[in-house]
N, C-alpha and C positions, 0 to 999 in steps of 0.2 A: 224226405223232400230235398232235392238238391238245391243249394244256394244259387241265386241268380248272379251270374258274373257279367258285370257291365263292361262293355267294350271300352278299351282305353282311347281317350280322345286323341285325335290326330294332332301332332305338334304343328303349331302355326309358326311360320317363319317370322323372325323378328322384323324383317322389312315390312311384311304385311301388317303386323301389329302397329308399327310406327305410322304406316300410311293411313290405317283406319283411325288411329287416335288423332292424327293431324287433321284428317278430314272432319272428324267430329268437332274438334276445336274450331276449325274454320267455319263450320256450319253455325256456330254461335257468334260469329263475327269477331273472333279472337285469333291471335297468332300464338305460336308456341312460347315466344318470349313474354308476351303480355299475360298468357295463362300462368306461366311460372311465377311471374312477378306478383300477380294478384293472389296466387295460391300462398305465397310466402308472406304477404302483407295482410290478408283477410283475418279478421279477429273472431270469426265464427268458431264456436267450440269444436265442431267436427273437423275444421281445418287445423286448428291448433293442436288437436290430438294427433293428427297425421304427421305433423312436423315437429313434435315435441322433443324428439331425440336427435335432431339434426346438429345441435350444438353441444351435445353431451359426449362423454367419452365413449358411449355405446355406438352412437351414430356418426361420430366425427370422421371415421375412416371413409364412409361413403360420401359425406359432405366434401371431404378433401379431394376425393376422386372426381367429384362433379366440378370443383373449382379448377382442378388441373385440366379437365376436358375443355372447360371454357377458355382457359389460358392457351391451350394448344390451338383451339379454333381461332382465337383472336390473333395470335402471333403468326398464323399461317397467311394472313393478309399482308399487303404491302406496308400499310401504316399501322398494322396491328401491334407490333412490338413497342412502338412509341406510345400508343394509347395505353397499353398495359402498364408500361413503366410509369407513366404519369398517374395512373390510377393507384398503383402500389406506392408511389411516392406520396400521394395525398394521404393515403391511409397511414403511412409511416410518420408523416408530419403530425397527424392527429394523435398518434400514440406518444411520440416524444414530447409533445406539448403538455400532455397530462402527467408526465413523469417529472418529479422534482424531489430533492431531499426534504426530509421532514422539517416543517417549520417549528420555530421555537428556539429557546436558549439551550445551549449545550449544558449537560449531556443528553437532554431529552430531544432537542432539535439540533439543527446544523449551524446555528448562529453562535459564534464564540465572541463574547464581550472582551475586547482587548484590555479594558480597564479592570477586569476581574480575573485575569489569567493567572493560573498557578502552575507549578512545576508538574503537577499530576497530568497535565495536558500532554506532556512530552514523553510519557512512558511508552514503551513498546506495545503494551497491551492496549492502551488508549488509541494509539495510532492505527493499529490493525483493526480495532473495533470501528473506527471512523471509515477506514477503507472498505470494510465489509458492509457497513451501513450504506455507503454510497453505491456499491454494486447492487445491493438488495433493493434500494429505492429507485434506481434507474436501470432496471434489468434489460429493457429493450435496446436502449442506446449502447449499453456496455456490451451486450451480446453481439450486436451488429458490428461494432468496432472491433471486438475481439475476433470475430469470424473473418473480417476483412484483413486484419493484421496477420492473423494466423495463416491465411491462404491455404496452400496445399499442405496437408499434415505430413506428407512425406518429405517436404522441403525443410532441411535443417540448416540452411545457411545462416550463419551468425553474423556478428559485426564484422566490419572491415578488418582483415588480419593485421593491418598496420596498427589498429587500436591496441592489440595485445602485444605486438612486438615493440612498440615505442615505449621506452622506459619512462620518458618524461611526460607522456600523454596521459591525461586523466579522462576516463570514459565511464561516467556514472551510469548505472542501470536504472536509478530511481532519482527523481528530482528531489525527493525527501532525504536522500543520502548525500553526505558530504565526503564520503570515503568509499572507494571500491578497491578491493584487492583480490587477487586471484587466489583461489583455494586449490592449490596444486599438491596437497599432501597425499600420501599414500592412503589406501583404504584403512589400514590399521596404523593409527598414530597413538600418541600418549596425551592424556589430559594434562594441561599445563598446571592445574591446581592439585589434583590428586596424584599425578604421576602414573596412574593406572592406564593400561591399554584401552583405547576407545573402541566401541563396537562399530563395525563398518555399517554404513547406510546404503541402501539401494538408491542410486542417484536418480533414476527415473521416477521414483516415488517421492522425491523431496518436494515439500511445499515451501511457501514463502517463509513460514515460521521456522522450518528447519534451516533454511539458508541464513536467516537472521541469527541463528545460534552460532554461526561461525565467526561473525564479527560483532557480537553484541547487538546493538541497535542499528547496525548498518548492514546493507546487503552485500554479500560476497558472491563472487562468481563460482559456479560449480564447474568442475572439469568436463561435465557432460554437456554437449552443445544442445541437446534436446531440452534439458532443464533450463539452460540459459535462455533459450528462445521462448519457452513457455512463460517464464517469469518476465521477460522483457515485453512480450505481447500483452500480458495481463497488466503490467505496470503502465504501459502507454495507453491502453484503453481506459484504465481507471483515471489516469491523469487527464485525459481529454474530457471524461465525464465531469471531473471536478472543475475544469475550465469552463465547460458549458453551463454548469450549475451556477458558477460565480458570475458568468456573463449575464445570465437571466436574472439572478437575484444576488446582489452583492452581500447579502447577509449569510449566504452559504460560503463561509470564509475560513473554515478550519484548515484546509490544505494550504490556502494562500497565506494565512497568518503564520503557520509553521515555517513555510518557505521564507517569508520576509525576515524572520528572526535568524534563520540559518544564513541568509544572504548578508545580513549585517555582520554576523560573526565571521564570515569568510571574506569580508572586504569588498563586497559588490558596491559599486558606486551608485549614487542616487539617480543618475541619468539612466543607467542600465536597469535599476529597480523600477523606475517609472515606466520603461518599456515593458518589463515583465508584468507589471500591474495592469498595463493596457491590454495585454493579450490574455490576462486571467491566470497567470502563474504565481502572482505574489500580491500581497496587500501593499498599500501605500507605505512610504517610509514614515509618515506621521503616525499611522496606526501601529507600526512596529515599535516606535518610540514609546507610545502609550503602553504597549504590552511590556516593554522592558521596564518601564516605571512600575508597573504592577508586580513584575517578577522581582524587582529590586526591593519593593516594600515587603514582599514575602521573605526574601533573604534577610532583610533587616530584622523582621520579627523572629526569624529562626535564630539569628545571632543573639538577640536579646534573651530568647528562651534558653539557648544553650549556655549562656553565661550568667544565668540566674544563680545567685550565691547560694540559694537554698538547695540547688541541685549539684553544686560543686563543693562537696565536703572536703576534698583534699586539694586537687589541682584543677583549675578550669581548663577547658580545651584550648588548643593552640590554633591560631589562624596562620596557614601556610600559603605563601605565594611563590609561584614558580614562573620564571621567564624562560620561554622555549625559543631557541634559535637553532634551527637545523636546516641543512641544505640537501636538496634532492639532486644528486650529481648525475649528469648525463655524459657519458664518455664519447658517444657518437652524436654530435650535434647536427641538427637538421632543422628545417622549417617547422616550427611548432614543437620542437624537441630541444630544450635547453635547460640548463641548471636553474633551479628555483630555490630561493632562500625564504623560509617560513619563519615568521616571528609571532609570538603569542604570549599572553599572560593568563594564567588561570590560578585559582585559589581553592582551598578546601579547609574544612575544620577537622583537626585531628584531636581526638579525645584519648586520654590515658586509658588503656584497657582495664576493666574492673579487676582482673586477676592480679595486676601489678599494684593497683591502689590498695588492695588488702594487705600487701606486704610493706607499705610505707608507714612511717611513724609521723603523725601530724605534728608532733612537737618539733620535728626537724625540718619542717616546711614553712617556718615563719620567717619574717624579715630579720628578726634578731639572729636566728640560726644562720641565715644567709650571710649577714654581715660578719658573724663570728667565723664562718668557714672561709670567707674571703680574706679576713685579717690573718688567719692562720696560714692560708695558702701563700700569702705575700711574703712570709718569712721562710718558706721552704726553698731549698736549692734544687733546681731542675737540671738534670743531666740527660744525656742521650740514651741512657739505658732503658728508661720506661717506654721510649718510642721505638726501640729496636725489637725485632721479632725474637720470641723465646721458643723453647722446645714445645711448650704447651700450646702456644698459638699456632706453630707450624703443624702440629699434630691435629689441632682442631680444624684448620682450614683444609688440610689434606683429606679430611673425612667429609667435608661439606660438598 
């Protein structure tokens, strides 16, 4: 018995399908728009099943195509683009209002108590962790700002060329950085510590961590304009997010507190700091003083601990103070390009290396031994010979 072959149904034009469906909808006293709205809002199980995949990864592609079609229809009208932009703006406002840094005290939250501040807050790892947390907790605003600042990916225009040509002009890429220098070395350089050749890095693959390696905890400029622009865009977007978070909630103050201490150290006046605090770039000067008091207490405890007699068997550490006075000389003076004199004082604790301590005789490090050595030295005749170079010293320095 031969199988029965059913004739293939004749294809119905899409226009006829739409016309019949619209007629059926209108026969029930509805419009296509009201039908679609009721279909999406009705809570009956049979309707929920039909739209269950609209917001998932499986059905989002079709949902996105539907939204684009609605946008194209709306924007084809005279007032349509304005209505669509107002709608998108309202949705964006709803999203950014829900985004905020995590509440709580640092390091769990974003609030940094200035009266309990420690030096661990200023490490490079902690700074980058705070930056990444801000980006993660405010992704919509950061991505929107980043996309706006980035613009056309093919456009690689960098800062004003005068910023790079002016010797006396300072152009920091990051508000958290107090020093910016050009990294214009060759691809193959030498490590200043080991003296070994450094492995070249692919400039286009550099991250902010790699750039920080050039100048310690400061950002250095890459010779590649694409890398410079990418880092600059990311830094500006992140800084704006920090300003917005601080403006909404003054307890989101990690970025601002760090800036306020840097501004004090760099000589920013209180009037300028007040303005920077007003726009959300810095904490108040009073908060910065409280933070300095906390850091000073930690430094005091460190000194007491380092000078503990039980830990200083031979020689205690030395406190060293250095006064820095150096001039940044500009040969071609112009408006904003002039010589600048920098003054500063900084100190550090210098401990005797353990390898040297082992070779010292404790009996020769007493006050009695010091007085005896000074008494013996006062009777010695000093001539120019000990201060003149010898063959051994000349040979030694020629090898260094």
